[in-house]
C-alpha positions as a Markdown table, in Angstrom:
| # | Residue | x | y | z |
|---|---|---|---|---|
| 1 | Met | 7.4 | -100.1 | -94.5 |
| 2 | Pro | 9.9 | -97.8 | -92.7 |
| 3 | Glu | 7.3 | -96.8 | -90.2 |
| 4 | Gln | 6.7 | -100.5 | -89.4 |
| 5 | Lys | 10.3 | -101.0 | -88.7 |
| 6 | Leu | 10.5 | -98.0 | -86.5 |
| 7 | Thr | 7.3 | -99.1 | -84.7 |
| 8 | Leu | 9.0 | -102.5 | -84.0 |
| 9 | Phe | 12.0 | -100.6 | -82.7 |
| 10 | Arg | 9.9 | -98.3 | -80.5 |
| 11 | Asp | 7.9 | -101.2 | -79.1 |
| 12 | Asn | 11.0 | -103.1 | -78.0 |
| 13 | Ile | 13.6 | -100.4 | -77.1 |
| 14 | Ala | 12.6 | -100.4 | -73.4 |
| 15 | Ala | 13.7 | -104.0 | -73.2 |
| 16 | Phe | 17.3 | -102.8 | -74.0 |
| 17 | Gly | 17.2 | -99.9 | -71.6 |
| 18 | Gly | 16.1 | -97.2 | -74.1 |
| 19 | Asp | 13.3 | -94.7 | -73.9 |
| 20 | Pro | 10.7 | -95.1 | -76.6 |
| 21 | Lys | 9.8 | -91.4 | -76.4 |
| 22 | Gln | 13.4 | -90.3 | -77.2 |
| 23 | Ile | 14.2 | -92.1 | -80.4 |
| 24 | Thr | 16.5 | -90.1 | -82.8 |
| 25 | Ile | 17.3 | -91.2 | -86.4 |
| 26 | Phe | 20.5 | -90.2 | -88.2 |
| 27 | Gly | 21.6 | -90.3 | -91.8 |
| 28 | Glu | 24.5 | -89.1 | -93.8 |
| 29 | Ser | 24.4 | -88.0 | -97.5 |
| 30 | Ala | 21.6 | -90.1 | -99.1 |
| 31 | Gly | 20.7 | -91.3 | -95.6 |
| 32 | Ala | 20.2 | -87.7 | -94.6 |
| 33 | Ala | 17.8 | -87.3 | -97.4 |
| 34 | Ser | 15.9 | -90.4 | -96.2 |
| 35 | Val | 15.7 | -88.9 | -92.7 |
| 36 | Asp | 14.4 | -85.6 | -94.3 |
| 37 | Tyr | 11.8 | -87.6 | -96.3 |
| 38 | Tyr | 10.7 | -89.3 | -93.1 |
| 39 | Asn | 10.1 | -86.0 | -91.4 |
| 40 | Tyr | 7.9 | -84.8 | -94.3 |
| 41 | Ala | 6.0 | -88.1 | -94.5 |
| 42 | Tyr | 5.1 | -88.6 | -90.8 |
| 43 | Thr | 4.3 | -85.1 | -89.5 |
| 44 | Lys | 1.0 | -86.0 | -87.8 |
| 45 | Asp | 2.1 | -89.1 | -85.9 |
| 46 | Pro | 5.9 | -89.2 | -85.7 |
| 47 | Ile | 7.5 | -92.2 | -84.0 |
| 48 | Ile | 10.8 | -90.4 | -83.5 |
| 49 | Ala | 11.6 | -87.5 | -81.2 |
| 50 | Gly | 14.4 | -86.1 | -83.2 |
| 51 | Ser | 16.4 | -86.5 | -86.4 |
| 52 | Ile | 19.9 | -85.6 | -87.6 |
| 53 | Gly | 20.8 | -85.2 | -91.2 |
| 54 | Glu | 24.3 | -84.7 | -92.3 |
| 55 | Ser | 25.1 | -83.5 | -95.9 |
| 56 | Gly | 21.8 | -84.1 | -97.6 |
| 57 | Thr | 18.2 | -83.1 | -97.7 |
| 58 | Ala | 15.0 | -84.2 | -99.5 |
| 59 | Thr | 15.5 | -81.5 | -102.1 |
| 60 | Ser | 19.3 | -81.9 | -102.6 |
| 61 | Phe | 19.2 | -84.6 | -105.3 |
| 62 | Gly | 17.2 | -82.6 | -107.9 |
| 63 | Asn | 20.2 | -80.3 | -108.2 |
| 64 | Lys | 22.2 | -83.1 | -109.9 |
| 65 | Leu | 19.9 | -83.2 | -113.0 |
| 66 | Pro | 21.6 | -81.8 | -116.1 |
| 67 | Ser | 18.6 | -79.6 | -116.8 |
| 68 | Thr | 18.8 | -78.0 | -113.4 |
| 69 | Ala | 22.6 | -77.6 | -113.7 |
| 70 | Ala | 22.1 | -75.9 | -117.1 |
| 71 | Lys | 19.7 | -73.4 | -115.6 |
| 72 | Asn | 22.0 | -72.5 | -112.7 |
């Protein structure tokens, strides 16, 4: 579903003066992890040209598990 929303955005951004080849997504904290997941999921046909993740990655949430904390 996220790619469908970005496709809709890409297909209509020119009507608002944007460049469909220069779309960048941004996320902070959990949103940054979502941006990172998107980068892993759509490597062969990305809709976006760039991404910015602030304070979170796809692998950052596993560190909060008690079993992981105990090992570290």
